[in-house]
N, C-alpha and C positions, 0 to 999 in steps of 0.2 A: 453279217458275221455266219457262216453255215457250221455244223455240229465240227467237221473235219478240222476248220480254220481256227475253232477255238480249241478242240485238244491241241492241236499243233503249238498255239501261243502260250495253253498253258504249262505243254512240255517244254518249250525253248524260256519259259520264264522261270519255272524250275530248276532249270538246269545252269543258267546263269546264276539263279542264288545259290546255288551249291558250289559256283566255283569261287562267287563271291566271299562265300563263308571259307572255305579252304584257305584262299590268300589273307583276309583278315583275322586268319588264326596263325599262320605263318606269319606275317607282319608281327603279332603279339606276339611271339615268342623270341622272333629276333631283338624287339626293340624290350624285351623283362628285363628286370632288374637282377638276373642270377648271372647274366652275363657281364666277364670282367670286362675292365673300362681297356684295357689293353687288347682285348679282341675285339671289341666295339671300332676302336680307333680304326681296326685294319679294313672293315666294313666298305669304307672309298674306296677300296681295291680286290675284294674279295667278292663285294654283292651277293650274300647270302641268299637274300629273297627271289633276287631274281635267279642267280644260277639254279635253286632246288626246282624252282616253277619252271624252268627250261628243261630239266631234269623229268618233269610230273611228279614230282614228291609229294605225297599227300599223306594226312598223319593216320592211316588206317593200314597203312604199308607195313613189311618185314622189309629192313632195310639193312644190309652189311655194311660198315664202313673199313674199307682198307687200311691200315695201318693209321688210325688216328691220331698217333704218336701224342702231344700234351692235352688234344682233345679243343682243338679252336672250334671245330663244326661239331665233336660232341654236344657242348655246350647247347648249339641251337636242336640238331636232330633228337637226343636223346630226351630234350624235355618236350621236341613237338609230336615224337610218335608214345609218348609215355600210357597214353590214357588208351588210344583203340589200336595202335599197331606195335612194334617190335623193333629193338635199335641192339645190331649185335656190333662187336668194338671185335673187329680180326687183328689184331697186333701182335707186337713181338714177341719172341720164344718167351712162355711162361714156364717154363719148365727149371726150378730152381738150382739143379742138378747141372743144367748147361747153357744157362745163359749168363750172357756177358753183363758189367756193372753196368754199364748205360743202359741196357734193355732193365734190370732188376729196380733202378732208380726210377726210370720213367715208369714200368707199370705199377712202382711203389703208389708214385706222384697220382697216375690216373683213375687206381682203386681208390684212395683216400678221398678225390674229390669227386668221383662221380660214381662207383658202383655204391659207395657207403652213404651216398645220399638219394634215397629211393622216392624222395618227398618230390625233389624237383626234379629227377632225370628217369627215375621208374626202375624197371628190372632189367637192368640191362647185361645182357648176356655174353662175355667177354671169350674168346676163343686162339689160340696160339694160329697166326699164319706163317708157314715156312714153307716158299716154293720149294717144291719136291718131294715134300711129307705125302701120305697116304689120308692126313688128317682131313675130316668135311669140315666146313665152315657152317654148314647147317645140313639137313636134311634133304636129299636132292631133289629137286623141284619145289621148294619153300618156300624161295624169298625171290622179293617183288622187283630189287633195285640194289645195284652193289654201285657204292660209289668210292670214288679215288681221286685226292686231293692233294698234288704235289708230289704223288710217289711215280708216275710212269716215265721218270729219267730214269730213274733207280732200277725197277725190274724188266723195261725193253733192251739195255744192255746186259743183263746177267741173268734172267730167267723169261724170256719172252713168252715162252710159249708155256710155261706151267701155271702162271698168273691167270691169265684169262681162261685157263681150263677149266681151275678149279672155279672161278665165277660160274661158269657155264653150266656145271652140275648142280650147284646148288640154287640157280634161276629158275623160277617156273619157265616154261613157254609163254613168251611175250614181255617176260622178265625186261629190263634195262641195266644197263652200264653207262653211269656217266662217271667222264674222266675231266679233271683239272691240271694243267700243268704248266711250266713255260714254253711258249711258243717258239720255235725259230722259225726264218722265211727260208721258206721252201727253194730260193735262187741263192742261200747261203750254206755251208758244209755244217754238215751234222758233225760233231765235235762230243763225244760222251763227258768228257770233264767239265765242260761248261755247266753242264745241268738243261741244256735248251734239248726240244726234240720237236722233232715236224710232224704237222698233222699228218703227213703219205703214211709217216713209220707207222703208227697208232691204227692207220684206217687197213693195211696191209697185215699187220699182225693180229687183230680183232677178226678180218674178215676169215683168215686161215684158219682160227678155232671157232667157225661157225655163229660167228653175229655178222650182223644185218648193220653198217652205219648208216644213224636214220638221221641227223643232223648235227651243225656247231652251231656256236654262237659267241658274239664278238662282247658279251655282256663285262669280261673281264678282259679286254684288249688296252695296249698302252700304248699309243705309237710313241710317245717319250725314250721307249726303253731301245736302245741301239745294238743291243747283243755281245757287244766286242766288249765286256769289262774284264779287265786285270784279272779277277777270279770269279769270271762267270758269274751267275745268276746271284750268289751268292755275295756279290761286291753291293748290292742293292738290299735295300731294307725289305725284311724286317732285320735283315743278318747282318747286313756292313761290316763284311770281311774285312775292308781297306781299315777299319776305325775309325780315324777322323782325318784322315787321306781323303781328300777331296768327298767329304761326307756333308756339304750343302748342294754340291753336285750331284751326288747320288740321291737325295733325301728332294731336290726337286724332280728327278725323272720319277720315284715313287718305287712303287713294285713292278713285278714283271711282267710284258706281255704273254697275257695266258690264253694258252685252247682251252676250249669248254667242248666237250663233244661227247655225244649222246651214242649208242648202240643197243640191237635188241637182240637178243635169243629169241629166233625164228620159230 
């Protein structure tokens, strides 16, 4: 083996070792004891390790999560990023003078579980994210990735351009946006009230705001989801909006069929 071949072999081995280390680190967090049982049960539908791997999330990144809600992904992301990266929760209105009661309750619960627990989740930065405001989520050009889980069906119908344009400002050149949401089949109509969206909708909106579509994954697909439920996607678990009506039927279907799409700031 000549010297050039030896150098290439060493570089290849080092690269593979680094990728293995990243995967092992994420796997350790996903399987950690800090995660609540109710959240872990849903891994079979949400596949966090595979989803974050597809988005290219590594532990040294600065990552914004848009509207983390009660913090299903915060349990994973904040713990994963706490030592070498930075986690920013772009959550609901945090102004006590104008926030609604449900926002106040959700923010309080979030703070008590996550921002107050620095040993497990590190120094989480929490910012308000209200589409249409001039407030920045982070210093322009400083963020590696923005992640948006099951929120797009809301903002595509109410503030389609304002949301991705705010992300765009925060991201570095080459930064990525990862979106997961309830997927409607292309040959079926878009009905805003049912919670499903088309992949083509997202591509059109994101490209209009300057993003490049990188690719998609079927890691969270569910072919059992017929997408014609009486109360939209919320008919399915975990919401089960019909309560006991046809409960076993919807539990057998499982959670919604989901799109997983990746975009990049050129």
